Kinemage of the C-alpha trace (Angstrom):
@kinemage 1
@onewidth
@group {chain A} dominant
@subgroup {mainchain}
@vectorlist {calphas} color= white
{ca met a 1} P 1.259 17.460 -35.707
{ca arg a 2} L 4.714 15.884 -35.616
{ca ile a 3} L 5.808 13.841 -32.584
{ca val a 4} L 9.067 12.084 -31.722
{ca val a 5} L 8.445 8.924 -29.694
{ca ala a 6} L 11.611 7.915 -27.817
{ca his a 7} L 11.901 4.478 -26.260
{ca asn a 8} L 14.645 2.046 -25.315
{ca arg a 9} L 13.095 -1.356 -26.056
{ca tyr a 10} L 13.561 -4.099 -23.510
{ca arg a 11} L 15.162 -7.341 -24.654
{ca glu a 12} L 12.861 -9.494 -26.763
{ca ala a 13} L 13.878 -12.508 -24.694
{ca gln a 14} L 11.963 -10.914 -21.795
{ca pro a 15} L 8.405 -10.187 -23.015
{ca ser a 16} L 7.639 -6.560 -22.218
{ca gly a 17} L 4.223 -5.038 -21.939
{ca glu a 18} L 5.883 -1.659 -22.264
{ca asn a 19} L 7.294 -2.509 -25.688
{ca thr a 20} L 3.810 -3.660 -26.774
{ca ile a 21} L 2.170 -0.503 -25.480
{ca val a 22} L 4.675 1.774 -27.291
{ca asp a 23} L 4.126 -0.100 -30.568
{ca ser a 24} L 0.371 0.083 -30.165
{ca glu a 25} L 0.452 3.793 -29.303
{ca ile a 26} L 2.533 4.585 -32.378
{ca ala a 27} L 0.064 2.695 -34.569
{ca gln a 28} L -2.934 4.427 -33.012
{ca leu a 29} L -1.371 7.876 -33.387
{ca thr a 30} L -0.440 7.213 -36.999
{ca ala a 31} L -3.978 6.009 -37.762
{ca ala a 32} L -5.295 9.244 -36.205
{ca gly a 33} L -3.217 11.340 -38.622
{ca val a 34} L -0.291 12.210 -36.341
{ca glu a 35} L 3.152 12.107 -37.940
{ca val a 36} L 5.258 9.918 -35.650
{ca leu a 37} L 9.053 9.942 -35.778
{ca pro a 38} L 10.247 6.916 -33.812
{ca phe a 39} L 13.506 7.373 -31.927
{ca ile a 40} L 13.983 3.773 -30.854
{ca arg a 41} L 16.929 1.903 -29.372
{ca ser a 42} L 16.912 -1.686 -28.234
{ca ser a 43} L 18.831 -3.483 -25.520
{ca asp a 44} L 19.169 -6.334 -28.043
{ca glu a 45} L 21.688 -4.108 -29.875
{ca ile a 46} L 24.221 -4.341 -27.050
{ca pro a 47} L 25.906 -7.676 -27.912
{ca ser a 48} L 26.674 -6.530 -31.469
{ca met a 49} L 28.080 -3.135 -30.503
{ca ser a 50} L 31.672 -2.197 -31.260
{ca lys a 51} L 34.247 -2.352 -28.495
{ca ser a 52} L 34.351 1.445 -28.291
{ca ala a 53} L 30.566 1.665 -27.976
{ca lys a 54} L 30.543 -1.044 -25.291
{ca ala a 55} L 33.223 0.885 -23.414
{ca leu a 56} L 30.774 3.765 -23.047
{ca leu a 57} L 27.913 1.598 -21.781
{ca pro a 58} L 28.643 2.170 -18.070
{ca ile a 59} L 27.920 5.886 -18.437
{ca ser a 60} L 25.084 5.609 -20.948
{ca pro a 61} L 22.245 5.717 -18.367
{ca ile a 62} L 23.626 9.085 -17.231
{ca trp a 63} L 24.670 10.442 -20.608
{ca ala a 64} L 24.486 8.531 -23.894
{ca pro a 65} L 26.530 10.675 -26.313
{ca arg a 66} L 25.620 8.793 -29.508
{ca ala a 67} L 21.901 8.991 -28.683
{ca gln a 68} L 22.166 12.758 -28.006
{ca his a 69} L 23.965 13.301 -31.287
{ca asp a 70} L 21.366 11.307 -33.258
{ca leu a 71} L 18.453 12.946 -31.504
{ca ser a 72} L 19.873 16.420 -32.022
{ca arg a 73} L 20.145 15.729 -35.741
{ca leu a 74} L 16.589 14.408 -35.864
{ca leu a 75} L 15.209 17.458 -34.041
{ca thr a 76} L 17.112 19.868 -36.283
{ca glu a 77} L 15.935 18.174 -39.446
{ca his a 78} L 12.280 17.598 -38.587
{ca arg a 79} L 11.451 20.282 -35.995
{ca pro a 80} L 8.814 18.214 -34.129
{ca asp a 81} L 6.136 19.678 -31.906
{ca val a 82} L 6.732 17.366 -28.935
{ca leu a 83} L 9.055 14.603 -27.814
{ca his a 84} L 7.276 11.749 -26.031
{ca leu a 85} L 9.641 9.681 -23.886
{ca his a 86} L 8.935 6.221 -22.512
{ca asn a 87} L 11.925 4.142 -21.221
{ca pro a 88} L 15.329 5.849 -21.504
{ca tyr a 89} L 17.518 3.058 -20.144
{ca pro a 90} L 20.225 2.166 -20.899
{ca leu a 91} L 20.931 3.447 -24.415
{ca ile a 92} L 18.972 6.711 -24.598
{ca ser a 93} L 19.448 8.220 -21.128
{ca pro a 94} L 17.259 10.862 -19.430
{ca trp a 95} L 19.634 13.376 -21.045
{ca val a 96} L 17.326 13.367 -24.048
{ca val a 97} L 15.045 15.658 -22.013
{ca arg a 98} L 17.800 18.244 -21.894
{ca thr a 99} L 18.632 17.723 -25.577
{ca ala a 100} L 14.969 18.274 -26.558
{ca his a 101} L 14.710 21.398 -24.425
{ca arg a 102} L 17.904 22.767 -25.968
{ca his a 103} L 16.085 22.558 -29.323
{ca gly a 104} L 12.961 24.214 -27.934
{ca val a 105} L 10.936 20.962 -28.006
{ca pro a 106} L 8.679 20.265 -25.003
{ca val a 107} L 8.824 16.792 -23.452
{ca val a 108} L 6.100 14.412 -22.350
{ca gln a 109} L 6.992 11.263 -20.442
{ca thr a 110} L 4.784 8.264 -19.792
{ca val a 111} L 5.734 6.831 -16.385
{ca his a 112} L 5.618 3.033 -16.548
{ca asn a 113} L 7.376 2.355 -13.216
{ca tyr a 114} L 8.849 3.953 -10.103
{ca arg a 115} L 12.387 4.501 -11.478
{ca gln a 116} L 12.505 8.194 -10.589
{ca val a 117} L 13.203 6.858 -7.061
{ca cys a 118} L 13.672 3.092 -7.150
{ca ser a 119} L 16.634 1.541 -8.986
{ca ser a 120} L 14.688 -1.640 -9.776
{ca gly a 121} L 11.654 0.404 -10.687
{ca ile a 122} L 9.118 -1.730 -8.813
{ca tyr a 123} L 9.379 -0.883 -5.083
{ca phe a 124} L 9.787 -4.621 -4.297
{ca arg a 125} L 12.670 -6.533 -2.752
{ca asp a 126} L 13.111 -9.912 -1.083
{ca gly a 127} L 9.428 -10.780 -1.382
{ca val a 128} L 7.992 -7.592 0.151
{ca ile a 129} L 7.253 -3.980 -0.826
{ca cys a 130} L 10.352 -1.865 -0.258
{ca gln a 131} L 10.651 1.938 -0.354
{ca asp a 132} L 13.966 2.271 1.465
{ca cys a 133} L 15.372 4.667 -1.175
{ca lys a 134} L 12.391 7.007 -1.025
{ca gly a 135} L 13.440 10.523 0.044
{ca arg a 136} L 17.182 9.821 -0.154
{ca ala a 137} L 19.599 11.939 -2.161
{ca leu a 138} L 21.390 8.737 -3.161
{ca gly a 139} L 19.828 5.262 -3.132
{ca val a 140} L 22.406 3.607 -0.909
{ca pro a 141} L 20.021 0.750 0.067
{ca ala a 142} L 19.723 -0.149 -3.644
{ca ile a 143} L 23.490 -0.468 -3.840
{ca lys a 144} L 23.688 -2.479 -0.634
{ca his a 145} L 20.995 -4.927 -1.777
{ca arg a 146} L 22.103 -5.059 -5.432
{ca cys a 147} L 18.619 -4.050 -6.581
{ca tyr a 148} L 19.513 -3.394 -10.219
{ca arg a 149} L 20.320 -6.574 -12.158
{ca asp a 150} L 21.606 -8.186 -8.940
{ca ser a 151} L 24.859 -6.285 -9.353
{ca thr a 152} L 26.519 -3.927 -6.875
{ca val a 153} L 28.317 -2.040 -9.655
{ca gln a 154} L 25.207 -1.647 -11.839
{ca ser a 155} L 23.077 -0.763 -8.850
{ca ala a 156} L 25.562 1.968 -7.912
{ca leu a 157} L 25.431 3.265 -11.495
{ca met a 158} L 21.640 3.378 -11.535
{ca ala a 159} L 21.419 4.986 -8.071
{ca thr a 160} L 23.915 7.629 -9.276
{ca thr a 161} L 21.891 8.134 -12.461
{ca leu a 162} L 18.728 8.803 -10.456
{ca ala a 163} L 20.571 11.291 -8.275
{ca val a 164} L 22.191 13.118 -11.230
{ca his a 165} L 18.911 13.379 -13.136
{ca arg a 166} L 16.623 14.484 -10.315
{ca gly a 167} L 16.627 17.960 -11.855
{ca thr a 168} L 16.150 16.530 -15.329
{ca trp a 169} L 12.996 14.688 -14.297
{ca arg a 170} L 11.627 17.783 -12.606
{ca ser a 171} L 12.017 19.722 -15.853
{ca val a 172} L 9.731 17.442 -17.919
{ca asp a 173} L 6.894 19.536 -19.284
{ca arg a 174} L 4.103 17.009 -18.840
{ca tyr a 175} L 3.948 13.667 -17.147
{ca ile a 176} L 1.489 10.996 -18.186
{ca ala a 177} L 0.556 8.952 -15.130
{ca leu a 178} L -1.033 5.685 -16.176
{ca thr a 179} L -3.120 5.559 -12.995
{ca thr a 180} L -3.867 7.718 -9.975
{ca ala a 181} L -1.270 5.756 -7.990
{ca ile a 182} L 1.442 6.930 -10.355
{ca ala a 183} L 0.077 10.479 -10.143
{ca asp a 184} L 0.486 10.283 -6.367
{ca his a 185} L 4.034 8.920 -6.794
{ca leu a 186} L 4.967 11.871 -9.039
{ca ser a 187} L 3.406 14.393 -6.668
{ca asp a 188} L 5.379 12.865 -3.804
{ca tyr a 189} L 8.507 13.201 -5.951
{ca gly a 190} L 7.854 16.951 -6.232
{ca ile a 191} L 6.173 17.266 -9.599
{ca pro a 192} L 3.428 19.986 -9.550
{ca asp a 193} L -0.052 18.580 -10.022
{ca glu a 194} L -0.703 20.806 -13.049
{ca arg a 195} L 2.077 18.961 -14.947
{ca ile a 196} L 0.566 15.513 -14.313
{ca val a 197} L -2.208 14.021 -16.447
{ca val a 198} L -3.792 10.645 -15.721
{ca lys a 199} L -4.055 8.770 -19.021
{ca pro a 200} L -4.140 4.970 -18.995
{ca asn a 201} L -3.089 2.599 -21.733
{ca ser a 202} L -5.593 0.861 -23.972
{ca val a 203} L -5.962 -2.477 -25.714
{ca pro a 204} L -7.648 -3.135 -29.053
{ca asp a 205} L -11.411 -3.581 -28.939
{ca pro a 206} L -12.169 -7.331 -29.203
{ca gly a 207} L -15.765 -6.580 -30.131
{ca arg a 208} L -18.951 -7.682 -28.456
{ca pro a 209} L -18.094 -9.813 -25.380
{ca ala a 210} L -18.679 -13.555 -25.566
{ca pro a 211} L -21.083 -15.096 -23.056
{ca leu a 212} L -19.602 -15.351 -19.590
{ca gly a 213} L -17.468 -18.443 -19.021
{ca asp a 214} L -16.852 -20.152 -15.692
{ca gly a 215} L -14.138 -20.037 -13.088
{ca phe a 216} L -11.088 -17.776 -12.861
{ca leu a 217} L -8.141 -16.770 -15.021
{ca tyr a 218} L -4.730 -15.665 -13.683
{ca met a 219} L -2.425 -14.438 -16.464
{ca ala a 220} L 0.955 -12.907 -15.538
{ca arg a 221} L 4.656 -13.536 -15.266
{ca leu a 222} L 5.114 -16.310 -12.709
{ca ser a 223} L 7.365 -14.346 -10.373
{ca pro a 224} L 7.142 -13.444 -6.665
{ca glu a 225} L 5.907 -9.860 -7.140
{ca lys a 226} L 3.024 -11.042 -9.323
{ca gly a 227} L 1.577 -13.135 -6.474
{ca val a 228} L 0.918 -16.524 -8.014
{ca asp a 229} L 1.959 -18.172 -4.729
{ca leu a 230} L -0.516 -15.938 -2.881
{ca leu a 231} L -3.301 -17.065 -5.265
{ca leu a 232} L -2.480 -20.753 -4.934
{ca asp a 233} L -2.481 -20.463 -1.148
{ca ala a 234} L -5.918 -18.804 -1.237
{ca trp a 235} L -7.264 -21.358 -3.749
{ca arg a 236} L -6.230 -24.318 -1.563
{ca arg a 237} L -8.425 -22.973 1.233
{ca his a 238} L -11.466 -24.103 -0.726
{ca pro a 239} L -12.527 -27.680 -1.502
{ca val a 240} L -11.601 -29.072 -4.913
{ca gly a 241} L -14.150 -27.927 -7.490
{ca ala a 242} L -15.939 -25.493 -5.195
{ca leu a 243} L -15.006 -22.448 -7.307
{ca gly a 244} L -14.935 -23.930 -10.787
{ca thr a 245} L -11.652 -23.958 -12.646
{ca leu a 246} L -8.551 -21.832 -11.997
{ca arg a 247} L -6.678 -21.315 -15.259
{ca val a 248} L -3.097 -20.045 -14.962
{ca ala a 249} L -1.250 -18.636 -17.964
{ca gly a 250} L 2.316 -17.376 -18.110
{ca asp a 251} L 5.837 -18.502 -17.358
{ca gly a 252} L 8.625 -17.637 -14.948
{ca glu a 253} L 10.633 -18.750 -11.980
{ca leu a 254} L 7.581 -19.924 -10.002
{ca arg a 255} L 6.247 -22.150 -12.770
{ca his a 256} L 6.989 -25.214 -10.643
{ca leu a 257} L 4.449 -24.078 -8.067
{ca val a 258} L 1.693 -23.919 -10.691
{ca glu a 259} L 2.656 -27.277 -12.181
{ca ala a 260} L 2.579 -28.835 -8.709
{ca ala a 261} L -0.858 -27.344 -7.999
{ca ala a 262} L -2.192 -28.598 -11.359
{ca ala a 263} L -0.893 -32.102 -10.569
{ca glu a 264} L -2.436 -31.966 -7.118
{ca arg a 265} L -5.887 -30.556 -7.993
{ca pro a 266} L -8.042 -31.129 -11.067
{ca asp a 267} L -9.551 -27.647 -10.678
{ca val a 268} L -6.191 -25.991 -11.460
{ca val a 269} L -5.134 -25.951 -15.122
{ca tyr a 270} L -1.751 -24.621 -16.266
{ca leu a 271} L -1.997 -23.133 -19.770
{ca gly a 272} L 1.644 -22.118 -20.197
{ca gln a 273} L 2.669 -19.054 -22.224
{ca leu a 274} L -0.129 -18.064 -24.585
{ca asp a 275} L -0.164 -16.281 -27.919
{ca arg a 276} L -2.705 -13.601 -28.738
{ca ala a 277} L -5.380 -16.076 -29.792
{ca gly a 278} L -4.752 -18.197 -26.707
{ca val a 279} L -5.151 -15.180 -24.422
{ca gln a 280} L -8.481 -14.328 -25.978
{ca ala a 281} L -9.691 -17.909 -25.679
{ca ala a 282} L -8.631 -18.106 -22.031
{ca val a 283} L -10.417 -14.848 -21.163
{ca glu a 284} L -13.600 -15.986 -22.886
{ca ala a 285} L -13.548 -19.333 -21.074
{ca ser a 286} L -13.467 -17.615 -17.670
{ca ala a 287} L -15.876 -15.515 -15.633
{ca val a 288} L -13.427 -13.527 -13.487
{ca val a 289} L -9.821 -12.428 -14.051
{ca ile a 290} L -7.551 -12.398 -10.995
{ca val a 291} L -4.631 -10.018 -10.467
{ca ala a 292} L -2.884 -11.061 -7.239
{ca ala a 293} L 0.004 -8.558 -7.306
{ca met a 294} L 2.208 -8.280 -4.230
{ca trp a 295} L 3.759 -4.982 -5.381
{ca his a 296} L 2.330 -1.645 -6.415
{ca asp a 297} L 1.694 -2.887 -9.947
{ca val a 298} L 1.424 0.156 -12.180
{ca leu a 299} L -1.078 -0.924 -14.852
{ca pro a 300} L -1.614 -4.668 -15.419
{ca thr a 301} L -2.756 -4.774 -19.042
{ca val a 302} L -4.620 -7.997 -18.358
{ca ile a 303} L -7.188 -5.944 -16.383
{ca ile a 304} L -7.983 -3.784 -19.410
{ca glu a 305} L -8.220 -6.928 -21.554
{ca ala a 306} L -10.658 -8.402 -19.015
{ca leu a 307} L -12.837 -5.257 -19.032
{ca ala a 308} L -12.833 -5.143 -22.811
{ca asn a 309} L -14.237 -8.661 -22.786
{ca gly a 310} L -16.858 -7.908 -20.143
{ca arg a 311} L -15.020 -9.850 -17.421
{ca pro a 312} L -14.880 -8.333 -13.915
{ca val a 313} L -11.598 -8.427 -12.021
{ca leu a 314} L -10.601 -9.564 -8.526
{ca gly a 315} L -7.370 -7.861 -7.534
{ca thr a 316} L -5.201 -6.857 -4.651
{ca ala a 317} L -5.592 -3.287 -3.423
{ca leu a 318} L -2.130 -2.167 -4.553
{ca gly a 319} L -0.764 0.263 -7.149
{ca gly a 320} L -3.046 0.980 -10.057
{ca ile a 321} L -5.408 -1.966 -9.540
{ca pro a 322} L -8.103 -0.074 -7.564
{ca tyr a 323} L -8.160 2.649 -10.241
{ca leu a 324} L -8.482 0.149 -13.058
{ca val a 325} L -11.494 -1.624 -11.559
{ca gly a 326} L -13.117 1.663 -10.529
{ca ala a 327} L -12.543 1.535 -6.784
{ca asp a 328} L -11.301 5.142 -6.848
{ca ala a 329} L -13.756 6.569 -9.405
{ca pro a 330} L -13.491 10.205 -8.256
{ca his a 331} L -9.956 10.289 -9.763
{ca glu a 332} L -10.848 9.120 -13.264
{ca pro a 333} L -9.355 11.062 -16.171
{ca ala a 334} L -10.999 14.376 -16.904
{ca gly a 335} L -13.797 14.154 -19.425
{ca thr a 336} L -14.644 10.482 -18.940
{ca gly a 337} L -17.916 11.167 -17.188
{ca pro a 338} L -19.204 10.009 -13.818
{ca ala a 339} L -18.736 6.375 -12.889
{ca glu a 340} L -21.827 4.250 -12.618
{ca asn a 341} L -22.524 3.399 -8.982
{ca ala a 342} L -21.687 -0.297 -8.644
{ca ser a 343} L -21.818 -0.435 -4.850
{ca ala a 344} L -25.374 -1.690 -4.884
{ca val a 345} L -24.389 -4.793 -6.866
{ca ala a 346} L -22.582 -6.388 -3.890
{ca gly a 347} L -21.865 -9.963 -4.655
{ca gly a 348} L -24.457 -10.105 -7.417
{ca gly a 349} L -27.478 -10.272 -5.130
{ca gly a 350} L -27.582 -6.949 -3.339
{ca ser a 351} L -26.390 -8.481 -0.055
{ca pro a 352} L -23.903 -6.595 2.130
{ca met a 353} L -20.306 -6.900 1.013
{ca pro a 354} L -18.218 -9.032 3.405
{ca ala a 355} L -15.673 -7.119 5.500
{ca gly a 356} L -12.302 -6.569 3.840
{ca ile a 357} L -13.660 -6.740 0.275
{ca ala a 358} L -14.048 -3.428 -1.563
{ca leu a 359} L -16.371 -3.345 -4.556
{ca gly a 360} L -15.548 -1.150 -7.530
{ca glu a 361} L -17.409 -0.435 -10.697
{ca ala a 362} L -15.945 -3.460 -12.464
{ca gly a 363} L -14.565 -5.732 -9.782
{ca trp a 364} L -13.308 -6.217 -6.250
{ca val a 365} L -10.079 -5.432 -4.409
{ca val a 366} L -8.728 -6.999 -1.230
{ca ala a 367} L -5.590 -6.906 0.903
{ca pro a 368} L -2.697 -8.951 -0.529
{ca glu a 369} L -3.161 -11.723 2.038
{ca pro a 370} L -4.211 -15.383 1.526
{ca ala a 371} L -7.184 -15.215 3.916
{ca ala a 372} L -8.530 -12.018 2.327
{ca leu a 373} L -8.182 -13.361 -1.206
{ca ala a 374} L -9.688 -16.708 -0.217
{ca ala a 375} L -12.734 -14.928 1.242
{ca ala a 376} L -13.182 -12.887 -1.924
{ca leu a 377} L -13.077 -15.788 -4.377
{ca pro a 378} L -16.654 -17.052 -3.782
{ca val a 379} L -17.944 -13.454 -3.671
{ca ala a 380} L -16.395 -12.767 -7.078
{ca arg a 381} L -17.744 -15.972 -8.571
{ca ala a 382} L -21.260 -15.216 -7.351
{ca gly a 383} L -21.169 -11.606 -8.448
{ca ala a 384} L -19.465 -11.928 -11.871
{ca ser a 385} L -22.652 -11.901 -13.923
{ca gly a 386} L -23.797 -8.722 -12.190
{ca leu a 387} L -20.699 -6.778 -13.281
{ca thr a 388} L -20.224 -7.883 -16.878
{ca leu a 389} L -22.039 -4.916 -18.413
{ca ala a 390} L -20.307 -2.451 -16.058
{ca ala a 391} L -16.907 -3.944 -16.942
{ca arg a 392} L -17.437 -3.470 -20.680
{ca ala a 393} L -18.897 -0.008 -20.154
{ca arg a 394} L -15.844 1.058 -18.115
{ca tyr a 395} L -13.581 -0.139 -20.918
{ca glu a 396} L -15.542 1.785 -23.542
{ca arg a 397} L -15.557 4.951 -21.463
{ca ile a 398} L -11.960 5.072 -20.282
{ca phe a 399} L -9.709 2.474 -21.978
{ca his a 400} L -10.944 2.239 -25.549
{ca pro a 401} L -8.217 3.193 -28.104
{ca asp a 402} L -10.336 5.984 -29.561
{ca val a 403} L -10.747 7.593 -26.122
{ca val a 404} L -7.127 7.173 -25.066
{ca thr a 405} L -5.657 8.321 -28.376
{ca lys a 406} L -7.770 11.498 -28.360
{ca gln a 407} L -6.610 12.253 -24.825
{ca leu a 408} L -2.972 11.771 -25.858
{ca ile a 409} L -3.354 14.060 -28.876
{ca asp a 410} L -4.943 16.704 -26.644
{ca ile a 411} L -1.929 16.509 -24.325
{ca tyr a 412} L 0.422 17.058 -27.263
{ca ala a 413} L -1.657 19.929 -28.618
{ca gly a 414} L -1.659 21.739 -25.280
{ca leu a 415} L 2.151 21.589 -25.102
{ca ala a 416} L 2.719 22.428 -28.769
{ca arg a 417} L 0.711 25.630 -28.340
{ca thr a 418} L 2.661 26.784 -25.290
{ca pro a 419} L 6.256 25.480 -25.465
{ca asn a 420} L 8.334 26.424 -22.434
{ca his a 421} L 11.797 25.889 -23.859
{ca val a 422} L 12.153 28.108 -26.907
């Protein structure tokens, strides 16, 4: 089987989980015997482009002529079975879907954000969830609020791109929704359910989990939508030392809040930006991983890393978080088997779960509010040991690379057998 993987890499100066996932997926497919033809562009190429190439940049999200020419040549030469698209912006353009179809090649797209509708891609503006452009032919609110790169001009370009390519997106042969929340987003956009498959990402297997540590780990970009300020507010509602240690890893515009909390309380430790070994060490030192997202976070990879290490997760009930911890088990990917009933675990001792806290197979979800998160912290600490086996089992059943790669290959095979654009 021969697959083209198309992706516009985000700038290396801004660490991107999407870049990491694409690289990992290519490696996993190659190891499984799939011939992968990468069609990769990078936003880091832009500064070194010629003047003529830069002159075309404003239209490239709508139609990138050089990318279409190069892709057409690749498809003609190698005659792949499927094109798998990830991020098309700004140098590839959604037009690659049309180019692939012109060559009789079916298209799969993994949906990593909400950019079929939202110019910023995250349904979040000015500190709150925003869906003002939903259902509009043209995202005028995005232009008004400069949602794309804080620029009126670039926001207008992206809003126009989304309007122009509405038909393009609806012609994609198969969508990969990373969680059930993304599947619902695509259905709402008008994609038929039979063209949507829920297939999450995976992370490498770290091996047998280390003994449970103590306290909590928060690991994310320190920005408003990731909710570090929500977490710190909730943490301060408990006496110093009452919950063990809160470890915070990451960097971003709200770093000063974490540094202030660490200076104020000895039970808050700021770890900074961690490398791969540092991440593993921080996970092992903790008992519970916290994901305090304030937006409909699509698929926080840190949750899968937590499950792989047998660490349950306390998260907000937004986006893909409930799916990842097993709070919507009936919607798991086909073929993964029934979820183990974790509802009887309740707080680790079988006691009734406090109001406002929903227990999943591998963790807890609450409303994105300080009081709700504060109430859940001691529940999660007490119940962590009761969910460690379930967390690891959920990873092995749904998120292990062997499971996810097989599911992806099955998706390709189904399309390669019945191409719609010959």
